[in-house]
N, C-alpha and C positions, 0 to 999 in steps of 0.2 A: 345378116338376119339370124343365122344359127348362133353366132356369138351373143346376140342380144338375148336369146332365150337362155343360154347357158349362164349368163351373168345375173339372172334374177331368181332369187329363191322363191319369189311368188309363183313363177312358172313351174318350179319343181313341185310345190304344193298343189298347184292347179291341176297339173297332169296326173298326179297321184290320185287326187280326189276324182278326177274324170275317169280314171281306170277303175276305181272302186264303183262308181256309178254304172259304168258299162257292165261290170260283172254283176251288179245288182239287177240291171235290166235283163241280162241273160238268164239269171236265176228266176226272176219273175216270169219271164217268157216260158221257161221250162215248166214251172208250176202251172201256168195257165194252159199250156199244152196238155199236161197230164189231166187237168180237170176237163178240158174240152174233149180229150180222148175218152174219158169216162162217159160223157154225155153222148158222144158218137157211138160208144159201145151199147148204150141203152137203145139207140135207134136201130141197131142190128139185131136185136132180140127177136122181132117178128119174123125176120128172114130165117133165123135159126129154127124157129118153130115150124116153118114151112118145110125146111130140109128134113127135120125129124119125121114130119107127117108123111112126106112123099116117099121116103125110103123104108118105111115100116110095112111089114105084112099084117095089116090091121085085122084081117079076117082070121088069123091064127089064134090058137088058144094062148093063155097067159104063159104057160111053160115054154112055148116056142117064141112068143112075142117079147118076153122080158129079156132073154139073152141077146136077141137082135137089137133091142133098144139100148142095152148096156154097151154092146160093141159100137153102135153108131154114136152114142154119146161120148165114148172114149175117143173116137176119131176126131170129133169136132170140139171136144173140151167142154161139154156141158153136162148137166144132169136134167132129167126130164120125167114127167108123168103124163100118161095118155089116158083120156077119159072118153067114154062113149057119149052119145047125144044126151043121155039122161044124167050125166055127171058121175057115172060109176067108173071107178078106176080099173083100167085094163092092164096096165103095166107101169112100173116105176123103177128108177135107179136111185132114189133118195127119199127122204121124208121131209116134211115141213113145207112143201109147196102148197099154195092155195088150191082149192077145188072150185069148180063152177058154181057150187051152191053157197060158197062163202059170201058173207054180206059185208065184210070189212074192206073189200078192195073193189076197184072198178076194173072191168075187162081192159087189158092192155099191159103196159110195163108195170112191174111191181118190184118191191125190195123185200126179199124173203127174210133177211136179217142184216146185221151190220156189214157182212162181207159178201153177200150174194145179191145180184140183180137179175130179174127174169121177166118173162112175158107169158101171160095166160090169155088164150083167145080161141075162138071157134075156127077150126080149119075145115074148109069145105062145109057140108051141112050135117055131117054125122058124127064128128068127133071134136073133142077139146084137147089141146096140148098146152102143158105148162113146162117151159124150159127155164133154166137158171144157170148163171155162171159167176164164178168168183170175181169180185171187182178187181180191175187191174191195179188200182192203188187207192187207198183211202185219202180223204182230204188231209188229215193230220199227218199221215205218213208221207204224203207227197210234199207237204209244206216243209216238214223237217228234213226230208231227203235233200232238198235243194237249198233250204235256207241255212242249214248248219254249215255246209261247205262255203257258202257265200260269206257267212259271218266270220268263219276262220280266215278266209282269204283277206277280207277287209281288215280284220284285227291284225293280221301279220303285216299287211302293207302299211297300215297306220303306225304300228309299233316300230317298223323298220325306219320310217321317215322320222318319227318322233325321236328315236334313239340317235339318229345321225345329227339332228338339230341339237338335241340336249348335250350330246358328247362334245360337239364343237363349242357350245356355250360354256360347258363346264371347263374345257381347256382354256378358253378365253378368261373365264372368271378366276381360274387358278393363277394365270399369269398376272392379271390385274391385282389379285390379292397379294401375291408375293411381291409385286412391284410396290404396292401400297405399304407393305411391311418393311420396306427399306432396301429390297434387292433391286436397285435401279438398273442393273444390267439385264434384267429379265425382259424377254420379248415374246409376244404371242406367235404361235406357229400359224402361218397363213397358207391355206389350201383352197383352191378353187377360184372362182371369179365372181361370186355373188355378193350380196350385201354383207354377209357374215365375214367373208374374206376382206372386204373393204373396211369393215369395222376393225378387224385385226390390224390392217395396214395403218389405219389412222391412229390406233392406240400406239403402235410401234413408233410412228412419226412423232406423236406427242411425247412419248417416253424419251425419245432421242433428244427432243428440244429441252425437256425438263432436266435431263441428265446433263446436257451441255450448259444449261443456264445455272444449275447448282454448282457445277464444276467452275464455271466462270465466277460465280459469286464467292465461292470459297477462295479462289485465286485472288480476286480483288480484295476480299476481306484480309487475307494474309498480307498482301502487298500494302493495303491501307494501314494496317497495324504497324508495319515497318515505317511507312512514311510519317505516321503520327508520332512515332517515338523520337524522331530527330528534332522537330521543333519543341516537343515536350522536354526532351533532355536539355536543350539550350535554355529553355525557360527555367528549369530547375537550377541549372548552373548560375544563370543570371540572378535568380532570387537569392541563392546562397551568397554570391559575391556582393550583391547590393547590401545585404544585412551585415557584411563584415568590412565594408569600406567606408571611409569618411571623405574620400575624394569626390567632390561634387561633380566634376566633369566626367569622371569614370562612371559615377552613378547615373548621370543623365544619358550617357552612351549606352549603358546596360538597359535602361528603361526604354530607350528608343529601339534597341535590338529586340527586347521583349515584345514591344508593340508590333514589330515586324513578324515575330514568330506567331503572335496571336492572330494577326491578319492572315498569315499563311495557313494556320489551323482553320480559321473561319472559312477561307476559300476552299480548302480541301474538303471540309465537312459539307459545305454547300454543294460542291460538285458531286460528292458521293451521294448526297440525298437526291439530287436531280437525276443522276444516272440510275439510281435505284428505282425511282418513279418511272423512268422510261422503260427500264427492263421489265418491271412488274406490270406494265400496261395501265398504270394508274393515271397517266396523262391522257386526256381526251384527244381523239384524233382531230386534226385541224379541219375546220369547216368554213372558215372565213376567207373570202377572196380579198387578197391584198396585193398592193404594188410592191414587189420585192425591192425595187430600186429606191423607193422612198424609205423603207425600213433600213436598208443598208446605208443609204445616204445619211440618215440621222445618226447611225452608229459611227460612221466615218467622221462626221462633224464633231461628235462628242470626243472621239479619240484625238482629233487635231486640237481641240480646245484644251484638253487636259494635258497632253504631252507636247504641245506646240510642234507636232510632227508635220511631216510633209507627205501625207497620204492623199493620193489622187484617186478620183472616181470617174469611171467611164461607163456610160449606160447606152445600150443599143437594143432596139426592137421592143416587142411587147413583153413586159416583165411582170405581168399579172399572173398569179397562181394562187392555189389554196394553201394557206400556211398559218402558222402561229407566230405573230410578230415578236413576242417575248423570246421564244426559243431561237428564232432566226437572229435576233440581236445578240443573244448569248453565243451562238455559234460564230457569228462574225467577230465578236469581241475576242473569242478564243483564238481565231485565226490571226487577228491583228496582234494580240499579245505574243503569239508564237513567232510572228515575223519580227516583232520588236526585240524579243529575247534571243532568238537564234539566227536572225537574219541581219540585214543591214538596210539602211535607208538608201534611196527612197522606196516606199511601199506603194504599189499600184493595185487598186481594187477595180474590178469590172463586173457589171451585171448585164448579161446579154441573153437574148433569145437565140436558142439553137434548136431548130426543128420543133419538137413538141416539149422542149424543156427550157428552164431558165438556169443559166450557169453563173454562179457567184465565184469569182476567181480572185485569189490574193497572191501577188508576186512581190518578192523583195529582191535586193541586190546581193543577198548572201550566197554562200557556196551551195546551198541546197542540201538535200538528204543524201547520205551515202548510198551507193548502189547496193541493192539487196535488202534495204531497210524501208523501202517505200510503203509496203503494206503494214509492217510491224509498228510504225509510228502511230497508227490508229488504235493500237491495243492499249488498255489501261496500264499505266505505270511502266510502259516500255519506252525507252528513249534511245535515239540514235547515238552512236559513240561520241560525236562532236558535241551533243547537247547534254551529256551525262553530268557535267560539272555545273550546268546552269541551274539556278534555283527555279523551282516550279512544282506543281502538284503531280505532273505526269498524267493528268486526266483531261487536259484541254482538247487535244485532237480526238481522244476516244469519245468525248461528249459531242464533238462535231459530227462524228460518224453516227452516233446514236440519234442525234437530232435529224440528220439526213434520212436515216431509216424510218424514223417516226413520221416523216413527211412522204414516205414512199420513194425516196430518192437515194443518193449515195454520195459518199465523200471519197476523194481520191487525190493522189499526188501525181503530177505530170512532170517527168524529168525533161529538162531542156539542155541545150549545149552549154549554157552558163547558168547554173542554178536550177530552179524549177518553180512550180506554182502549185498551190493547193486549190482544189475546186470542190464546191458544194453544188450538186446537180439536183434540181427540183423539177418534178413533172408539172406541166401546165394542164389546166382543166380542159 
């Protein structure tokens, strides 16, 4: 559960905002307390007037009464004026307090000015007392006293969060920008476990794939240019010789050889284009349910009809899967051509159900692939030592591997005691 919260940037933002709201609530509560305290202070004023009245020697003259009133007011923190029943002032420690004869106020709590609140009332039946005290805090001062710190805390908290997010985005943006400008080795720095970290990880994974793909394309392009030079060079030589010879038989042989070179070029270009489409993802993913045995059987029949070969086919189990018939025929044709060129008759093809897969297997009577080269034979333009001198494009088995990957499966070579077999494994729906 704790890891779940750590992994989501949403919760980081949520709890930060929650903290800000809590602080805001505390500030509002403190302001409200100050305001309520002022109201409560107003309610205490009549009691203070009673204290002043009870502790004064009201029968004394003004010279004696006024120092007593001043000392008493200093002790309880108020100012006061005492009047007799007729409203005549007997003693006072301040000015500006209302008198019993004033018409602008009602008996009770009054506000002498913007800073003082007081009470004027009859105490007993013989005297009036007006007391006042400085307000504990004004509305504006109270609001500013608590709102400004709250605003600063909220601003600092939000600035801290925004800075962390923006800095991480800027670092990621810098990595993406450098990578987009051609620095393909640049990777984003990944820290944490949230969505931002996962975005960096996905960028790094995508950058790895693109770098590998570009490197592969460069390697294939370099190798393809080399492979294209050979038949082109032979064509150029044949054309030069044809123009200089009058021997009809020699000319016919050269024309036939040139036709073979053109066919080789055409095959190489076609396979390069198909591999390029598969690598670039321009081929739609297979969605059609097909019987693989029927597709492979048709291709085996075509191969037997063209070459008068002895290719046998064995089918077992449920061989229905989702696939592209054209691509599977192409892969099968490449496997059969590989067996014809590098192996020996007879060739046996089987299509069998194996757990949740369909396995297409091609076995011939040849010596097989040398140990240590089983995986390399599926790389473009890479040939095993025994096959180096045999004509071919060097893309046949690489295309078989690409077609298998396009179907979500795999291509592999399985070594046996005598020779071995190539397998194309497809997943069943």
